[in-house]
N, C-alpha and C positions, 0 to 999 in steps of 0.2 A: 699203703692204701689207706684211705679214710674209712674208718670203721663203719660209719653210718651208710656208706655206699657199697659195703661188701655183701656178697651173697653167701648163703650158708656153705656152699662148697669151697668158697675162698677162705672162709673162716676156718674150716676144717683143715685146709692146706696149711694155713698159717700156724695152726696148733701142731700139726704133724711135723712141720719143719722148724718149730720153735722160734718163729719170728719175734723180734722185739716188739712189744706193745707199749707205745709211748703216750703218756698223758701230758699235754701242755698245761702246766699248773701256774696260776698267777693271780693278779689282782687288778683292780681298777683304782688308780691312784694319781693324784696331781703330779704332773711332771713339768711344771713351769707353764708359762703362757704360750710357749712355742711348740709343745709336743702333746700328742694324744695320751689320754689317761690309761689306755690299754698297753702302753709301751712294754712293760715287763712280760706280759703274756704274748704279745705280738712277736717279741724277739724269739721266744721259744717256738712258736708256731712256724714262723718263716724259716728258721734254721732247720727245723725238722722237715719242712717241705723240700729244702735243698738236699738234705740227707737222704730223703726218700728216692731221689734220682739215682743214687748209687748203691742202695741196699734195700732188701725186702724188709718192710717195716709196716706195722699197723699204727696209724695215728688216730687216737681217740678224739672225740669232740673236746675242745679246750674247756678248762674250768677257770673262769675269771674271778670267782667270788671269794678269794682268799682274804686273809687278815692284812689289809693294807695299812691299818692303823691311821691315826690322825697326827702322827708325829711331824709330818711334813707340812700339812695344812689342814685347817678345819674343813669339813665337807661342804659347808654352805657355799655354793657358787664355784667350788673348785673341782667337784666331781669324784672325790675319793669315796669308795664304798668299803665299809669295814664289816667283816663277818669274823667273829672271834674264833680262836682255835678250839674252844670247847664245843662250839656248834659245828665246826668242820669235821672233827674226828668221827662222829657217828656216821655222817654222810660218806666219808672216805672209806670207813670200814665196810659199809654196805657195798660200795662201788667195787673195792678190791675183792671182796668175798664173791660177788657176782661174777667178776672176770675169772676168778679161779674156778667157779662152777662151770663157766663156759668151756674152760679147758686150757687157758693160757697159763704158762709157767715162766714167763720172761717179761714181767711187767715193770715199767719204769715211769715214775713221775719226774718231769724235768721242770725246774723252777729257777727264775732269775731274781725274784724279789728278795731283798735283804740277805743275799747269800755271801756277803763279806763275813757274816757270822755263821756260816753253814756248819762248821765243826761243832759249835756249841748248840746251834739250832735257834730258829725263830718261830713264832707261832704257827705259820702256815706249814712249813716243812716238818716241824715237830708233830703237828697233828696228823699229817699224812704218813710220817714214819711210824708213829705209834699205831695208827690204823692198819698199816700194812702188816705189822707183826700180829696184831689182834686177829686180822682176817685169816692169816696163815694158820695160827693155832686153832681157830674155830673150824677152818676147813679140814685140817688134819684130824681133829676129833670127830668131825662128822663122817669122814671117809674111813677112818681106822679105829674109831672108838676110844673111850678113855683108857689111859694106860698104854697108848700106842708106843710111846718112846721107850717104856720099860719092857716091852715085849722082846722075845728072843730074835724076832725079825730085825731088830735094830742093833744087834750085837756089833755090827761093823760100823756104827755111826761115827765114831771118832776117827777111824782110819779113812772112811769115806769123806768126812769133813776135811781132813788134812789133804785129801786128793782133790778138793774143790767141789765136792758134792754137798750142796747146802740148800735145802728147800726154803730156808729163810731168805734166800736170794730170789725167790719167785716174785717178790714185790720189793722194789728199791726206789729211793728218792735221791736225785742227783742235782747239783747246781748246773746251770747252763754254762757258766764260765768256771773252768777248773782253777784250783789253787795255783797251778803252774803258770797261769796267765798273769798272776800278780806281778806288777812291775813291767810287764810286756805290753799290756793294753790298759788304758785308764778305766778303772772301776769307779763309777760315780753315780749320782742321781741327777738326771736331766742335764748333765754337763756335756763336755766334749765326747766322752766315751759312749754314753747311751744315745746321744743325739746322732753321733756318727753311725752307730749300729742301725738306727732307724733310717738314716739317709741311704744306707746300703741295702737294707732289707725291705723297708716299707716307707718310701719317701713321702707318701701322702699323709703320713702321721706327723710330719714336721712342716711348720710354716715359718720360714725365716723372717717374714714380715713382722712377727711378734717377738723377736729376740729383744727388742728395745723395751718391751712391756715387762720383762722380767726384772724383779727387784731383789731377788734372793741370792745369797752367797753361792749356793750350790748350782746355780745356772750361769754363773759368771763366765765359764769357759765354753758355753754352748755355741756361741757365735764363731768359734774356731773349728767347729766340727766339719767333717768332710766325708763324702761317700768313700773316698780312697782309704781313709783311716778305718772306717767301718768295715770295709772289705778285709782288712788285715785281721780285725777282730773276728769276723765271720769265719775266716780260714782257721783260726785257732780253735774256735768253738766246734767246727766240724771235725777237727782232729780229735778233740776231746770226746765228741759223740761217737766217733769210730771206736775209740778205746773203751768207752763206757758200754755201748750197746752191742758191739761185735766182739769185744775182747774176751 
């Protein structure tokens, strides 16, 4: 369900049943002359909408204003919008803290931008990962007081942790495409892989008439894109979301 359309009794039901709460996290970035600047975020939104058809999930309003960077193209006339990680982290902490106050304990930010480096981290995902940890510590100190971890009530912390009980999993950040997809589906920027995803998920975000206007190396394969290839990627992404959000 879209969070902004939920009524309070529906929110309470989602809390009681521990539904996954998903934040589509992304950027506005130049993706060649043939594709919309919101591609990275649209890919997350559209796959979550498909996932919603098979599982109970809360989909938060998307956040488009991540750290696109100007590595691909200068912003003038290209449309890239850059908000640095240092500015993102305070916002993200307040957002996650507020969601914890609402009562959610199964919060996930899903990102596609720059996730070929997800293990090491890039500005947007690092800002939200750090913010999630900060929000959890802040919330626990508010609810339990300082010294909460050292109290006798936490004597079973390590055994519980080994059994999978971990409140630091209340807020997590995940890539849209899993590492297991590497080599099975093309990961690129505005090339055949991303263009195919958009043809499958959001065809209005692609205009084939502008393939010839591209002059960059990273868009060279875009003209070979197809909705059929994109559907294969979507199927793999949905399998990854099932394991991530329901596992």
